[in-house]
C-alpha positions in Angstrom: 113.9 94.6 82.1 117.3 94.3 81.9 117.7 91.4 84.2 115.0 89.5 82.3 116.8 90.6 79.0 120.1 91.7 78.3 120.4 92.0 75.2 118.3 94.2 73.8 118.2 96.7 72.6 118.3 100.0 73.7 115.7 101.0 71.1 113.7 98.1 72.1 113.9 99.5 75.6 112.9 102.6 75.0 110.0 101.4 73.2 109.0 99.3 76.0 109.3 102.0 78.4 107.6 104.6 76.1 110.7 106.7 76.8 113.6 108.7 74.3 116.3 106.6 72.6 118.1 109.4 74.3 116.7 109.1 77.6 117.4 105.0 77.8 120.9 106.1 76.8 121.7 108.9 79.5 119.9 106.5 82.4 122.4 103.6 81.3 125.7 105.1 81.0 124.7 107.3 84.5 124.5 103.5 85.6 127.3 101.9 83.9 128.9 104.9 85.1 127.9 104.0 89.3 129.1 100.5 87.9 124.9 99.2 88.6 125.2 97.7 84.9 127.9 96.6 82.7 128.0 96.1 79.2 129.2 93.2 77.4 130.2 93.0 73.7 128.6 90.1 71.5 128.2 89.1 68.5 124.6 87.9 66.9 124.3 85.4 65.1 123.9 88.1 61.7 126.9 89.0 62.0 126.5 92.4 63.8 127.8 93.1 67.3 126.0 93.9 69.6 125.8 94.7 73.2 124.4 93.2 76.5 123.6 95.0 79.6 123.4 93.2 82.7 123.5 94.4 86.2 126.3 94.2 88.4 126.6 92.6 91.8 126.1 96.4 92.9 123.3 96.7 90.7 121.3 94.2 91.6 122.3 94.6 95.8 120.8 98.1 94.7 118.3 96.9 93.6 116.9 94.4 96.2 117.3 97.6 98.8 115.1 99.2 96.5 112.0 96.2 97.0 112.9 96.5 101.0 112.2 99.5 100.5 109.1 99.4 98.7 107.8 97.0 100.2 107.9 99.1 103.8 106.5 101.2 102.1 103.6 99.0 101.0 102.9 97.6 104.2 102.9 101.1 105.9 100.0 102.0 103.5 98.5 98.5 104.0 98.6 99.1 108.3 97.6 102.7 107.9 94.7 102.1 104.8 93.9 99.4 107.8 93.2 101.2 110.7 91.5 103.4 108.4 88.9 101.0 107.5 88.0 100.1 110.8 87.8 103.6 112.2 85.3 104.2 109.3 83.6 100.5 109.8 83.3 101.3 113.9 82.3 105.0 113.2 79.1 103.7 110.2 78.2 101.1 113.7 78.4 103.8 115.8 75.8 105.8 113.7 74.0 103.0 113.3 73.3 102.5 116.2 72.4 105.8 117.3 70.0 105.9 114.6 69.0 102.2 116.1 68.4 103.8 119.1 66.3 106.7 117.9 64.1 104.5 116.3 63.6 102.1 119.6 62.9 105.9 122.0 66.2 105.0 124.2 
């Protein structure tokens, strides 16, 4: 969300994520302290000072790493489910063949 909308307020972010404002503040401070997000001051059109939260190169790298890990996990889950489905289909075919054999008197 920060990458798509760096000028989102903490309150808006909390509302969008359905978490407390304090939770968002705590998480942002942790990301900032780890160098994954930087804060930039800017003026809004109504002359109030606001902040923009921008992913740093380290933050972008971590995001890419997490996305890669997620993708690998999902591909492994897919392969596992595919094997399970094939196994179940074979089992169903074997049972169907057994029932046909019984019905035909073999």
